[in-house]
C-alpha positions in Angstrom: -69.9 5.1 -219.5 -68.4 7.3 -216.7 -70.4 5.4 -214.1 -69.1 2.1 -215.4 -65.5 3.4 -215.3 -65.9 4.6 -211.7 -67.2 1.1 -210.7 -64.3 -0.6 -212.4 -61.8 1.7 -210.7 -63.3 1.2 -207.3 -63.2 -2.6 -207.8 -59.6 -2.5 -208.9 -58.6 -0.4 -205.8 -60.5 -2.7 -203.5 -58.7 -5.7 -205.0 -55.3 -4.0 -204.7 -55.9 -3.3 -201.0 -57.0 -6.9 -200.2 -54.4 -9.2 -198.5 -52.8 -11.6 -201.0 -54.3 -14.6 -199.3 -57.7 -13.2 -200.1 -56.9 -12.9 -203.8 -55.5 -16.3 -204.5 -55.6 -19.6 -202.6 -52.3 -21.1 -201.5 -50.6 -23.3 -204.1 -51.9 -26.9 -203.9 -48.6 -28.4 -202.7 -48.3 -25.8 -200.0 -51.9 -26.8 -198.9 -50.7 -30.4 -198.9 -47.9 -29.5 -196.5 -50.2 -27.5 -194.2 -53.0 -30.0 -194.2 -51.0 -33.3 -194.1 -47.2 -33.1 -193.9 -46.8 -30.4 -191.2 -48.7 -32.5 -188.6 -47.2 -35.8 -189.8 -44.7 -37.8 -187.7 -41.2 -38.1 -189.0 -39.1 -41.1 -188.3 -35.4 -41.4 -189.3 -34.6 -44.8 -190.9 -30.9 -44.1 -191.2 -27.8 -45.3 -189.2 -25.3 -42.7 -188.1 -22.0 -43.0 -189.9 -19.0 -43.5 -187.6 -15.6 -45.1 -188.3 -16.5 -48.3 -186.5 -19.8 -49.3 -188.0 -20.1 -52.7 -189.7 -18.5 -53.0 -193.2 -17.5 -55.8 -195.4 -13.9 -56.8 -194.7 -13.1 -56.6 -198.4 -13.4 -52.8 -198.2 -11.5 -52.2 -195.0 -11.9 -49.5 -192.4 -12.6 -45.8 -192.8 -11.3 -43.0 -190.6 -12.3 -39.5 -189.6 -9.8 -36.8 -188.7 -9.8 -33.0 -188.2 -9.3 -31.1 -191.5 -5.9 -29.5 -191.8 -4.8 -26.1 -193.1 -2.6 -27.1 -196.0 -0.4 -24.0 -195.5 0.5 -25.0 -191.9 -0.4 -28.6 -191.5 -2.3 -27.8 -188.4 -6.0 -28.6 -187.8 -8.5 -25.7 -187.9 -9.9 -24.9 -184.4 -12.8 -22.9 -183.1 -10.6 -20.9 -180.8 -7.9 -20.0 -183.4 -9.8 -20.0 -186.7 -13.4 -19.6 -185.7 -14.5 -22.9 -187.3 -13.6 -26.5 -187.6 -14.1 -29.1 -190.3 -13.6 -32.8 -190.7 -11.6 -34.9 -193.1 -13.2 -38.2 -194.1 -11.1 -41.1 -195.4 -13.8 -43.4 -196.6 -12.7 -46.8 -197.8 -15.9 -47.3 -199.9 -19.2 -45.8 -200.9 -20.8 -49.1 -199.6 -20.9 -47.9 -196.0 -23.8 -47.6 -193.5 -27.3 -47.0 -194.8 -27.1 -47.1 -198.5 -28.8 -46.7 -201.9 -27.2 -49.0 -204.4 -27.4 -47.8 -208.0 -27.3 -50.5 -210.7 -23.9 -49.4 -211.9 -22.5 -51.0 -208.7 -22.7 -54.3 -210.6 -23.2 -53.2 -214.2 -21.5 -50.2 -215.8 -24.2 -50.1 -218.5 -26.7 -48.7 -216.1 -26.9 -45.4 -214.0 -24.5 -44.4 -211.3 -25.7 -42.6 -208.2 -25.5 -39.2 -209.8 -27.6 -40.4 -212.7 -30.6 -41.5 -210.7 -33.7 -39.3 -211.6 -35.0 -36.7 -209.1 -38.3 -38.5 -209.0 -36.8 -40.9 -206.4 -37.4 -38.1 -203.8 -40.7 -39.1 -202.2 -42.6 -42.4 -202.5 -45.3 -44.5 -200.7 -43.7 -46.7 -198.1 -44.6 -50.4 -197.7 -43.1 -52.3 -194.7 -43.3 -56.1 -194.8 -42.3 -57.8 -191.5 -40.5 -61.1 -191.3 -39.5 -60.7 -187.7 -41.4 -63.8 -186.5 -39.9 -66.0 -189.2 -36.4 -64.7 -188.5 -36.8 -65.4 -184.7 -37.2 -69.1 -185.7 -34.7 -69.1 -188.6 -32.0 -66.3 -188.6 -31.4 -67.0 -192.3 -35.0 -66.6 -193.4 -35.7 -64.8 -196.7 -38.8 -62.9 -197.7 -41.1 -65.2 -199.8 -44.0 -64.7 -202.1 -46.3 -65.9 -199.3 -45.1 -63.0 -197.1 -46.0 -60.6 -199.8 -49.4 -62.2 -200.3 -50.1 -62.1 -196.6 -49.3 -58.4 -196.5 -51.6 -57.7 -199.5 -54.4 -59.7 -197.8 -54.2 -57.3 -194.9 -53.5 -54.0 -196.6 -54.4 -54.3 -200.3 -52.2 -54.3 -203.4 -48.7 -52.9 -203.1 -48.8 -49.5 -204.9 -46.9 -49.2 -208.2 -43.8 -47.0 -207.8 -43.6 -47.6 -204.0 -40.6 -48.4 -201.9 -40.8 -51.8 -200.0 -38.7 -52.1 -196.9 -38.3 -55.6 -195.4 -38.3 -55.5 -191.6 -36.3 -58.3 -189.9 -35.0 -56.4 -186.8 -31.4 -57.5 -187.8 -30.4 -53.9 -187.3 -31.2 -53.9 -183.6 -27.6 -55.1 -182.9 -26.1 -52.1 -184.8 -23.4 -50.9 -184.6 -21.8 -54.2 -183.6 -19.0 -54.7 -186.2 -19.5 -58.4 -186.0 -22.7 -58.0 -188.0 -20.6 -57.6 -191.1 -18.9 -61.0 -190.6 -22.0 -63.2 -190.1 -22.7 -65.6 -192.9 -26.3 -66.2 -191.8 -28.7 -63.2 -191.9 -32.2 -62.4 -193.1 -32.6 -62.0 -196.8 -35.0 -61.4 -199.7 -35.6 -64.3 -202.1 -35.1 -63.9 -205.8 -38.7 -64.9 -206.5 -40.0 -62.2 -204.2 -37.7 -59.6 -205.8 -38.9 -60.5 -209.3 -42.5 -60.4 -208.2 -42.2 -57.0 -206.6 -40.5 -55.5 -209.6 -42.1 -57.3 -212.5 -45.7 -57.7 -211.1 -46.0 -54.8 -208.7 -43.6 -52.5 -210.4 -42.1 -51.0 -207.3 -39.4 -48.4 -207.4 -37.0 -50.4 -205.2 -36.9 -52.6 -202.1 -34.7 -52.2 -199.0 -33.4 -54.4 -196.2 -31.7 -54.1 -192.9 -28.6 -56.3 -193.5 -25.7 -55.2 -195.7 -26.5 -57.8 -198.5 -29.7 -58.8 -200.2 -29.3 -62.5 -199.6 -26.8 -65.1 -198.4 -26.7 -67.3 -201.5 -23.2 -68.2 -202.8 -23.7 -66.0 -205.8 -25.7 -63.2 -204.2 -28.4 -64.1 -206.7 -30.9 -61.5 -205.6 -28.5 -58.6 -205.7 -27.0 -59.8 -209.0 -30.4 -59.9 -210.7 -31.4 -56.5 -209.4 -28.4 -54.5 -210.2 -27.5 -56.2 -213.5 -31.1 -55.5 -214.8 -31.2 -51.8 -213.9 -32.9 -51.8 -210.5 -31.7 -50.1 -207.3 -32.0 -51.2 -203.7 -31.5 -49.9 -200.2 -29.3 -51.6 -197.7 -28.6 -51.0 -194.0 -32.0 -49.5 -193.3 -32.9 -48.9 -189.6 -35.8 -48.4 -187.2 -38.5 -50.2 -189.3 -40.1 -51.2 -186.0 -41.1 -47.6 -185.6 -43.1 -47.2 -188.9 -46.5 -48.5 -190.0 -46.7 -51.4 -192.4 -48.9 -49.3 -194.8 -49.9 -45.7 -195.2 -46.6 -43.8 -194.7 -44.3 -42.1 -197.2 -40.6 -42.2 -197.4 -38.2 -39.4 -198.5 -35.0 -40.4 -200.1 -31.8 -38.4 -200.0 -28.2 -39.2 -201.1 -25.0 -37.3 -202.1 -24.5 -36.8 -205.8 -21.0 -38.2 -206.4 -20.2 -38.4 -210.1 -19.9 -42.0 -211.2 -20.7 -43.1 -207.6 -21.4 -46.8 -207.3 -23.0 -46.5 -203.9 -24.8 -43.9 -201.9 -24.6 -42.8 -198.3 -28.4 -42.5 -198.1 -30.9 -40.8 -195.7 -34.3 -42.3 -195.5 -37.1 -40.5 -193.5 -40.5 -42.1 -193.0 -43.5 -39.7 -193.0 -46.1 -41.3 -190.9 -49.8 -40.3 -190.0 -50.1 -37.6 -187.3 -51.6 -40.0 -184.8 -48.7 -42.5 -185.2 -47.0 -43.5 -181.9 -43.4 -42.8 -183.0 -41.6 -39.8 -184.6 -41.7 -36.1 -184.2 -43.8 -33.4 -186.0 -42.9 -30.0 -187.3 -42.8 -27.5 -184.5 -42.4 -30.2 -181.8 -38.6 -29.5 -181.6 -36.7 -26.2 -182.1 -35.6 -25.9 -185.7 -34.6 -22.3 -186.5 -32.6 -21.3 -184.7 -31.5 -24.7 -183.5 -30.9 -24.9 -179.7 -27.5 -24.6 -178.0 -26.3 -28.0 -176.8 -25.6 -28.8 -173.2 -22.0 -29.7 -174.1 -19.8 -28.6 -176.9 -18.5 -30.9 -179.6 -14.9 -32.0 -179.1 -12.5 -34.3 -180.8 -12.2 -37.7 -179.2 -8.9 -39.3 -180.4 -9.8 -42.7 -179.0 -13.1 -42.9 -180.9 -11.7 -41.0 -183.9 -14.6 -38.6 -184.3 -16.2 -35.6 -182.6 -18.5 -36.3 -179.7 -20.3 -34.3 -177.0 
């Protein structure tokens, strides 16, 4: 009995002295990060928001200005107050790269703050219609385009995000983009197939509307039936058609009918575009070559 007790005590002491990594393996999601996500290439699919980016004339312009001290009416400054802040007068929540919740067109469905947290990370599918748009600027994604993609890459994963690449955004931030009546779209038949047959989470497109039909039939069907969509997506020429993930971030305005969204594609480590963790300084971030300053002509801070 004494001998067994001594062996047990020695075993306990040896275990207590071992490094924690020798006792338990890293949690599985941490392993996923170390083994896959850390070396992956990250590509931003989001336009930068400025006062002059394209927006529907019915919403009007937005403006930026320095935040003011309400006690003095003077703007905060780095030299006087040690910090600065910005006041945003945004004419709409339908501005720039967006995530449209269904409440945008139907109050019976969720607003932006009511979307589930499971939207955060999804498989990314990119279907290109660039060649078709080069021949017809008003071309819309068809069932044949989807079938051709699946013939090359396999069935579109359930719950995925499908972005339609048209290269329309290559002219961004030309304000005239918002006034063009002809632009690439997504057909209603394609939208219904993607949602009802492939059960995707949502689709996204580069223009600021889903289609150019007189009634916006695609956008109407989506949002009035509880689906979401992304608009104003960028840089789809820098991500693979299959095999990537997309992270989805947006501010949580209560009752918000649109979302200023941030989409980041996570691509394979050997992908041509993007940056990997550790490739750029992150913490601390590097000092810039020039300080930010307020540019009254452009109505925002620049370097």
